[in-house]
N, C-alpha and C positions, 0 to 999 in steps of 0.2 A: 275253684283253684285248689289243686292237690299239693300236698307237701313234697311229693317227689318232683313235681314240676318246679316248685320253688328251689329245690336242691339243684336241679338242672340249670335253672336261671342263674343261681349264684356261682356255679362252676364256670359258666360262660363269662360272667362278669369278672371273675378272678383271672381266668386265663386270657381273656380278651382275644380269643381265637376259637372258632367253633370246632375245628378239628382237634386241637389240643384238649379242649374241654371234653369232647367225646371220648378221647383216649383215657382221660382221668376217670370218667364215669363208666368206662367199659361198655359203651353203647356205640352204635354206628352214627356217623355224622348226619345222614339223612333223618334218622330217628330223632336226634337231638334238635335239628333244624325244625322239624315238624312240631315238636313239643313247644319250642319257643314261638313259632308262628301261631300256634293255637292259643298260647298264653296272651300274645299281643292282640289276637282277635277277641278273646274273652274280655280283656280289659279295655279294648278300644284305644290302645295307646301304642306308639312305637317305642320299644324299649332299647333297641340297639341301632347304631349307625354302622353299616357294614361296608368295608372296603375289601380290596383284594388281599390285604395282609392282616387286617385286624377287625375286631368286633367291639365297638366302644359304646358304653352306656350313654343314652340320651338323658336329659334332665328328668323325665318321667322314670327312666330306668334307674337312675341314682336314688330317687325317692323309694321305688319299690325295693331296691337292694337294702336300704336301711330297715324297712319294715320286714322283709323276708329274713334278715339276720336275727331280728328280735323274735319273730315267730318260731323259727327253728330252734333258737336257743332256749326258749320257753318249753318247747316240746321235749327237747333232750333233757332239760332239767326236771320236768315232770316225770318222765320215764325213769330217771335215776331215783327220784324220791319214792316212786311207787314200788320199784324193785327192791330198794334197800330198806326193808322193814324189819330186819333182824335186830336183836338186842345189841350186838356188837356194832359200834359206830362204823359206818361205811358211807362212801359217796364222795362227791366233789364239793369243796368249799370254793366259792367264786369271790375273788377279792378284786376291787378296783382301786387304783392308786395313781397318784402322780409320781414323777421321778424325784424321790426324796430319800435322804439318808436314813430316815426313820423306818424304811422297809426292812432293815436288818432286825428290828424288834419283832415284826410279824414273822420273818423267816425263822428266827430262833424259836418262837412260840410254836410255829407249825412243826418244826423238826421234833420238838419235844412231844407234841400231840401225835405226830405220825409214829413215833417210837412206841407209843401205847396202843395206837389203833392203826395198824399197817394198811388197812383197807381204805383209809382216808386219803384223798388226793386234793391238791389245790390247783386252781386255775387263776392265773394272774392277768388282769387286764390293765394296761398302762394308757393313760390319757390325761387330758386337762380336766379341771374341776367340773366344767359344764357337762362334758361327755360322761364322766364318772357318775355325777349326780343323776343324770338322765337314766343311766342303766340301773342305778339303785332304786329310783322311783318306779321303774317298770318291772322290778323283780328279776332283772337279768344278772345281778350280782348279789351276794349275801352281805358283804361288808364293804365299806369304803374307807380308805385312808385319805383324809382331806387336809389341805393346808389352809389355815385361816388367813384372811377373813372368809368365813363361810357360815351360812345360817344353819347352825346345828340344832336349834331348838325343836325342830320338827322330827328329830330322830333321837333314839336312845344312843348316847355317845359317852365315850371316855376320852380324856386327853392323855396322850402318851408322854412319858417323861423324856422328851426330846425337844430340843430347840434348833432352829435353823438360822444361820447367819447368811444373809443375802448381800451380794455386792453388785457393783456395776462394772462394765468393761468400757473403757474410753481411751482415746488417744493420749499419749503422755504429754502432748503439748496443748491439750484442751484446758480450759479454765477450771473444770471440775477435778482434773487430776491433781491440782495443787491444794485441794481442800483436805483437811484431816477427817472430815465426815460429810455425809450427804443428808440434806433435810428434805421433807416433802415439797417445799417450795422449789428446791433445786430440781427435783424429779419432774415437776410440772413444766419446767423450762426446757427439759431435754427432749430431743427427738428419739423416742424409745422404740425398740422392737420388743414387744411383750407377748406372752401367751394369750390367746383369745379367750376371754372370760366375760361373762355378762356384766360383772362389776370389777373394778380394780381399785384397791385401797392401799394406801401406805400407812404403816404404823410406826410410831416413835414413842420411846419411853423416856420420861423425864421425872427424876425424883420418885421413881417407883410407880408412876402413873402412866398408863398407856392411852394414847390418843390415836384416832384413825382419821385419815384425810383422803377424800376421794381425789383420784388423779384424772387428768385429762388424757384422752387417747391421742 
């Protein structure tokens, strides 16, 4: 399995059209089709379902896409690290984060760092906690900005001087709209739409002490 073939495969997966992917890659459509067919023969799996208008990933194709993205990201990262061996700091810092207001702290810090080392760049990946942690564990990102609850003990970490206040959105005629505050027991009784995470915990603070409560999905 060659890296070029994986790049071709990812292009088809993104464009969902063999002709469009061939145009992006600057190769002929028959050449690209042959490369994908050879890859399917090599793996013994059907990677795409082809129709007259689109080329859609199969379940095996989706699995390969996840692996291929990681492989090529590691290759690119390794090439950058090997090339940038000068004293002057250079290269790409890869940061994974959820959508949180605390990102402004990292943005301000990087702006200051970039002013001192103009050859530094930053690549930001946004996702939920599970996805960000997976990329961190596999070395696909250098730093992660996580929102607790999160098992930080296995990493070197610092807590940022930022707090988040989270609320709920509900109908104005619901019983919860009449409350002055929401408790973990209230959350357990609500039909919630939440971000997909392996664990979900509510935290409440009473008299300066913080307690965590596991929530039902």
